[in-house]
C-alpha positions as CSV (number, residue, x, y, z in Angstrom):
1,M,96.1,91.2,68.4
2,S,98.3,90.7,65.3
3,D,99.6,87.2,64.8
4,K,102.8,88.8,63.6
5,I,103.4,90.3,67.0
6,K,102.7,87.1,68.9
7,S,105.0,85.2,66.6
8,N,107.9,87.6,67.0
9,F,107.8,88.6,70.7
10,R,107.4,86.7,73.9
11,T,106.4,89.9,75.6
12,W,105.8,93.4,74.3
13,I,104.4,96.8,75.4
14,E,101.7,98.5,73.5
15,I,101.6,102.4,73.3
16,D,98.2,103.7,72.4
17,Y,98.5,106.8,70.2
18,R,94.9,107.7,70.4
19,A,95.0,107.7,74.2
20,A,98.1,109.9,74.3
21,K,96.5,112.4,71.9
22,K,93.3,112.4,74.0
23,N,95.2,113.1,77.2
24,Y,97.1,116.0,75.5
25,K,93.8,117.5,74.3
26,I,92.4,117.3,77.9
27,F,95.3,119.3,79.2
28,R,95.4,121.7,76.3
29,K,91.9,122.7,77.2
30,L,92.8,123.1,80.9
31,V,95.5,125.7,80.2
32,W,95.4,129.0,78.4
33,P,96.4,128.9,74.7
34,K,99.6,130.9,75.3
35,I,100.8,128.6,78.0
36,K,103.4,126.1,76.8
37,I,102.9,122.4,77.5
38,W,106.2,120.5,77.9
39,S,106.1,116.7,78.0
40,V,108.3,115.1,80.7
41,V,109.8,112.1,79.0
42,K,112.7,111.3,81.4
43,S,113.4,107.8,82.5
44,N,112.5,106.3,79.1
45,A,109.2,108.3,79.1
46,Y,108.2,106.8,82.4
47,G,108.7,103.3,80.9
48,H,106.6,104.1,77.7
49,G,109.6,104.4,75.4
50,L,111.5,107.6,75.0
51,T,111.4,107.9,71.2
52,A,108.1,106.3,70.6
53,F,106.2,108.4,73.1
54,S,108.0,111.6,72.2
55,R,107.2,111.3,68.6
56,M,103.5,110.7,69.4
57,V,103.1,113.8,71.6
58,A,105.2,115.9,69.3
59,D,102.8,115.1,66.6
60,A,99.9,115.7,69.0
61,G,101.1,119.3,69.6
62,V,103.3,119.5,72.7
63,D,105.5,122.6,72.8
64,G,108.7,121.0,74.2
65,F,110.3,118.2,76.2
66,C,111.8,117.7,79.6
67,V,114.4,115.0,80.0
68,D,116.7,113.9,82.8
69,S,120.0,114.1,81.0
70,V,121.8,115.5,78.0
71,V,122.1,111.9,76.8
72,E,118.3,111.6,76.6
73,G,118.1,115.0,74.9
74,L,120.7,113.9,72.3
75,R,118.6,110.8,71.6
76,L,115.6,113.0,70.8
77,R,117.6,115.2,68.5
78,R,119.0,112.2,66.6
79,E,115.4,111.0,66.2
80,G,114.4,114.2,64.5
81,I,112.8,116.0,67.5
82,K,113.3,119.7,66.8
83,K,111.2,121.2,69.6
84,P,112.8,122.8,72.7
85,I,114.4,120.4,75.2
86,L,115.2,121.1,78.9
87,V,117.4,118.9,81.0
88,L,115.9,118.6,84.5
89,G,118.7,116.6,86.1
90,P,122.4,117.6,86.7
91,T,124.6,118.0,83.7
92,L,128.3,116.9,83.8
93,L,130.8,119.6,82.7
94,N,132.0,117.6,79.7
95,R,128.4,117.4,78.4
96,L,127.8,121.2,78.3
97,G,129.3,121.6,74.9
98,E,127.1,118.9,73.4
99,A,124.1,120.6,74.9
100,A,125.0,123.9,73.4
101,V,125.7,122.6,70.0
102,N,122.4,120.6,69.9
103,D,120.3,123.5,71.3
104,I,119.5,121.6,74.6
105,A,118.8,123.8,77.6
106,V,120.2,122.6,81.0
107,S,119.2,123.3,84.6
108,V,121.5,125.2,86.9
109,S,120.6,124.3,90.5
110,G,123.6,125.5,92.5
111,I,126.3,128.1,92.7
112,D,129.1,125.6,91.8
113,S,127.2,124.4,88.7
114,L,126.6,128.0,87.6
115,K,130.3,128.7,87.8
116,S,131.1,125.5,85.9
117,L,128.8,126.5,83.1
118,L,130.1,130.0,82.9
119,H,133.7,128.7,82.5
120,S,132.8,126.2,79.8
121,K,133.9,126.9,76.3
122,N,130.4,126.4,74.8
123,Q,127.6,127.6,77.0
124,P,124.1,126.2,76.5
125,H,121.0,128.0,77.4
126,F,119.9,127.3,80.9
127,H,117.1,127.6,83.4
128,L,117.7,128.5,87.1
129,K,116.1,126.0,89.4
130,I,114.9,127.5,92.7
131,D,114.6,125.3,95.9
132,T,111.4,126.6,97.5
133,G,110.8,123.7,99.9
134,M,111.4,120.4,98.1
135,H,115.0,120.5,99.5
136,R,116.5,118.6,96.7
137,Q,118.0,120.4,93.7
138,G,117.8,124.2,93.6
139,I,119.1,127.5,94.7
140,Y,117.6,129.1,97.8
141,L,115.9,132.5,97.5
142,E,118.4,134.0,99.9
143,D,121.3,133.0,97.6
144,L,120.0,134.7,94.5
145,S,122.0,137.8,95.2
146,K,125.1,135.6,94.9
147,V,123.8,134.4,91.5
148,I,123.4,138.0,90.4
149,K,127.0,138.9,91.3
150,I,128.2,136.0,89.3
151,L,126.1,136.7,86.3
152,N,126.3,140.5,86.1
153,P,129.9,140.8,84.7
154,R,128.7,138.6,81.8
155,P,126.2,140.6,79.8
156,H,125.8,137.9,77.2
157,I,124.2,135.7,79.9
158,L,121.8,138.6,80.6
159,N,120.9,138.8,76.9
160,S,120.6,135.2,75.8
161,R,121.8,132.3,77.9
162,L,119.6,132.5,81.0
163,T,116.1,131.8,79.5
164,G,114.0,130.4,82.3
165,I,113.4,130.0,86.1
166,Y,111.5,127.2,87.8
167,T,110.8,125.2,90.9
168,H,109.3,121.8,91.8
169,F,106.4,121.3,94.3
170,A,106.8,118.7,96.9
171,S,103.2,117.8,97.5
172,A,100.8,119.2,95.0
173,K,98.6,116.1,94.9
174,D,95.5,117.0,97.0
175,L,93.0,119.8,96.6
176,N,92.4,119.7,100.4
177,Y,96.0,120.3,101.4
178,P,97.3,123.3,99.5
179,T,99.2,125.1,102.3
180,Y,102.7,123.9,101.6
181,T,102.3,124.2,97.8
182,E,101.1,127.8,98.3
183,Q,104.1,128.6,100.4
184,Q,106.4,127.2,97.8
185,F,104.6,129.2,95.1
186,Q,105.0,132.5,97.0
187,K,108.7,131.9,97.4
188,F,109.0,131.2,93.7
189,Q,107.1,134.3,92.7
190,K,109.4,136.3,95.0
191,S,112.4,134.8,93.3
192,A,111.1,135.6,89.8
193,R,110.3,139.2,90.8
194,F,113.8,139.6,92.3
195,L,115.5,138.4,89.1
196,E,113.2,140.7,87.0
197,R,114.2,143.7,89.2
198,M,117.9,142.8,88.6
199,G,117.3,143.1,84.8
200,Y,116.5,139.5,83.9
201,K,113.2,139.9,82.2
202,N,111.1,137.7,79.9
203,L,112.3,134.5,81.7
204,V,110.1,131.5,81.1
205,R,108.5,130.8,84.5
206,H,107.3,127.2,85.3
207,C,106.4,125.4,88.5
208,A,103.5,123.1,87.8
209,A,103.8,119.4,87.1
210,T,100.6,117.3,86.5
211,G,99.3,117.7,90.0
212,A,99.6,121.5,90.2
213,T,98.3,121.9,86.7
214,L,95.1,120.1,87.8
215,I,94.8,121.9,91.1
216,D,94.9,125.6,90.3
217,K,95.3,127.6,87.1
218,K,97.4,130.2,88.9
219,Y,100.3,127.7,89.0
220,H,100.4,127.5,85.2
221,L,102.4,130.6,84.7
222,D,104.3,130.5,81.3
223,A,104.6,126.7,80.9
224,V,103.5,123.4,82.6
225,R,105.6,120.2,82.8
226,L,103.3,117.2,82.3
227,G,104.6,113.8,83.1
228,I,102.2,111.2,84.6
229,G,99.1,113.0,83.3
230,L,100.0,112.7,79.6
231,Y,100.5,109.0,80.2
232,G,96.9,108.8,81.2
233,L,97.5,108.3,84.9
234,W,96.9,110.4,88.1
235,P,99.6,111.7,90.4
236,S,97.6,110.6,93.4
237,R,94.5,108.7,94.4
238,E,93.3,111.9,96.2
239,L,93.2,113.8,92.9
240,L,91.6,110.9,91.1
241,A,88.8,110.9,93.7
242,Q,88.5,114.7,93.6
243,L,88.6,115.3,89.8
244,G,88.2,111.9,88.2
245,G,84.5,112.5,87.6
246,K,85.2,115.5,85.5
247,I,88.5,114.6,83.8
248,H,88.8,111.3,82.1
249,L,92.5,110.4,81.5
250,Q,93.2,107.2,79.5
251,P,96.2,105.0,80.2
252,V,98.6,104.8,77.2
253,L,100.5,101.7,78.1
254,S,99.5,98.0,78.0
255,W,101.9,95.2,78.7
256,R,101.3,91.7,77.3
257,T,102.9,88.3,76.9
258,V,102.2,84.9,75.5
259,V,101.4,81.7,77.3
260,T,104.2,79.2,76.6
261,E,103.0,76.2,78.5
262,V,99.8,74.9,80.2
263,K,100.0,71.9,82.5
264,P,98.2,70.2,85.4
265,L,99.1,70.3,89.0
266,Q,98.0,67.7,91.5
267,E,96.6,68.6,94.9
268,G,99.5,69.2,97.3
269,D,102.0,70.1,94.5
270,Y,104.5,72.9,95.3
271,V,105.1,75.6,92.8
272,G,108.3,77.6,92.1
273,Y,111.5,78.4,94.1
274,D,111.7,77.6,97.8
275,L,108.3,75.8,97.8
276,T,106.6,79.1,98.5
277,E,103.1,78.0,97.4
278,R,101.3,74.6,97.6
279,V,98.1,74.1,95.6
280,R,95.2,72.8,97.7
281,H,93.3,71.2,94.8
282,P,93.9,70.0,91.2
283,T,95.0,73.1,89.3
284,K,95.6,74.1,85.7
285,M,98.7,76.2,85.5
286,A,100.1,78.5,82.7
287,V,103.7,79.5,82.3
288,L,104.4,83.1,81.2
289,P,107.9,84.1,79.9
290,V,108.3,87.2,82.0
291,G,109.8,87.9,85.4
292,Y,111.5,90.5,87.6
293,W,114.2,91.0,84.9
294,H,111.4,92.4,82.7
295,G,110.0,94.6,85.5
296,Y,107.3,92.4,86.9
297,P,107.8,92.9,90.7
298,R,109.0,89.9,92.7
299,A,106.8,91.3,95.5
300,L,103.8,90.0,93.5
301,S,104.8,86.4,94.2
302,S,101.6,84.4,95.1
303,I,99.5,87.6,95.2
304,G,99.7,89.2,91.7
305,E,97.1,88.8,89.0
306,V,97.2,88.8,85.2
307,L,94.4,88.7,82.7
308,V,93.8,85.5,80.6
309,S,90.7,85.2,78.4
310,G,89.4,88.4,79.9
311,Q,89.5,87.0,83.5
312,R,91.9,87.4,86.4
313,A,94.4,84.6,87.0
314,K,96.5,84.6,90.2
315,V,100.2,84.3,90.3
316,L,101.3,81.0,91.7
317,G,104.5,80.8,93.7
318,R,107.5,83.0,93.4
319,V,108.1,85.3,90.5
320,S,111.4,84.2,88.9
321,M,113.9,86.2,86.9
322,D,112.4,85.3,83.5
323,L,109.3,83.3,84.3
324,L,106.1,83.4,86.3
325,T,103.3,80.9,86.7
326,V,99.6,81.6,87.0
327,D,96.4,79.7,88.0
328,V,94.2,79.3,84.9
329,T,91.8,76.7,86.4
330,G,88.5,77.0,84.8
331,L,89.7,79.4,82.1
332,K,90.1,78.9,78.4
333,C,93.9,78.9,78.0
334,R,96.4,77.2,75.7
335,P,99.9,77.9,74.5
336,G,100.1,80.9,72.2
337,D,97.3,82.8,73.9
338,V,97.9,86.4,75.0
339,A,98.1,87.2,78.7
340,T,97.8,90.8,79.9
341,L,100.1,92.0,82.7
342,L,98.9,95.6,82.5
343,G,96.0,97.1,80.7
344,S,92.6,95.8,79.7
345,D,91.3,92.6,78.3
346,G,87.6,92.7,77.6
347,S,85.7,94.1,80.5
348,E,88.6,93.5,83.0
349,E,91.4,95.9,83.6
350,L,94.7,95.9,85.5
351,C,95.7,99.5,86.1
352,A,99.3,100.5,87.0
353,D,98.2,102.0,90.3
354,E,96.6,98.7,91.4
355,V,99.6,96.6,90.4
356,A,102.0,99.0,92.1
357,Q,100.1,99.3,95.3
358,K,99.8,95.5,95.6
359,S,103.6,95.2,95.2
360,G,104.3,97.9,97.8
361,T,105.4,100.8,95.5
362,T,104.0,103.5,93.3
363,H,102.9,103.5,89.6
364,Y,105.8,105.9,89.0
365,E,108.4,103.3,90.1
366,F,106.6,100.3,88.6
367,L,106.4,101.8,85.1
368,T,109.9,103.3,85.0
369,R,111.3,99.9,85.9
370,L,109.8,98.2,82.9
371,N,112.8,96.8,81.0
372,P,113.7,99.2,78.2
373,L,114.7,96.3,76.0
374,I,111.1,95.2,75.7
375,E,109.7,96.2,72.3
376,R,107.4,99.2,72.5
377,I,104.8,99.0,69.7
378,V,102.6,102.0,68.8
379,T,99.0,101.0,68.2
C-alpha cells in the first residue's frame, strides 16, 4: 500500500482494473461476438465510482452503458465517454432536450411518457420497455396497439427515434427455477414480433442482465446488460453454487481505512454508545475513522469484522456515524496501519455478500450505499 495514500486519506476505495478487465473477458467469451455488452453503471457504478469504473470498462471493450438518469449520462459525456448510453430510469420532460443533444437514449415505459416525448421540441432516441411480469416499469403487451396508434402518424419515429425494445426479468437467478423467466421471455418475444409486423424492424432487443446472461444463451438476443457480474460478484448464491466452479469472477472493489488509535480496555469496560457491549477480559482496541455515514452498516454493531494484519478483528460496540472500534487483542496493530473493511488482506477475505448478509441486506444495497465522497483509486 502506497504511503502517499495512507497519508492523504483516512479511508479510500480501491478499484482493481485488472479484475474488471478479467470479468469483461469472461462475459465476452460467454456471448457471441455480434452481441453487444452494455455495462450497467447506475447508482455510482454500484458504488464503484461512475467515472472511474466506466473509463476502465470502456477501455476494456464494452459496447455501451446503462445509467439510471440523464444526469448520470451527461456526466459520462463530460468525462469523454463517446459510446452509446441508455437511461434505464424515468426521464423528466425538461431533460429530454439534453438527452437528444448529447446522444443519450432514454427509456419509454408508459403511454404518458411516450406522449410527453413526442411533444418535446428535441426528441432523443428511445427504447420501449415492456412489462412482462416484473410489474414495475413497462408497457403491457396488450397495450402495444395503443403505442402503434400514437407512433404511426409520426414517420420520423419509425425511421430513426425508436431504436430498441427491452424487458427486465424478475427472478433470473437460479438454474433450477426457470419457469417465470421463460414466461417473461415468451411475452417479450411476442412483443418484439408484434412491433416488427407493424413495421418497426431492426430494433435492438435486450432482456438479459447478469443472471439471465449466465443462465441461457437464448436470452442474449442483440445485447446484454451486465451490472453485478462486471463488478466481479454474483447475482445470487444459487448461481454461484451452480456455476462458480466453471466461472471465476473477481471482485473489483476493496475498501480500506487506517487505524487512528490503539488503546487498552480493562475487564468490564463498556464500549460505545448506550453501553451496548462490555468486554469480559482485558482487551486491545483499535479505532477506525469510518461509520455509517461512510456506508458501514450500523447493523454490524458488535457482530461485524474487519481485517487487521491479515486476521479478522470483531467490531466492538455500536457503529457510530464516523467511527467504529474493533478488538485487536493478540494482533499486531498500531496507529497508521491499514485495516480492510471489504476485500482481501493476505489469505483472509471479506466479500461483499458476507458483509451484506451479516447486516441483513444484499450486496447490491451495501455497495451502492458506499459514500460517493470516498475517494475511488484505480489500482
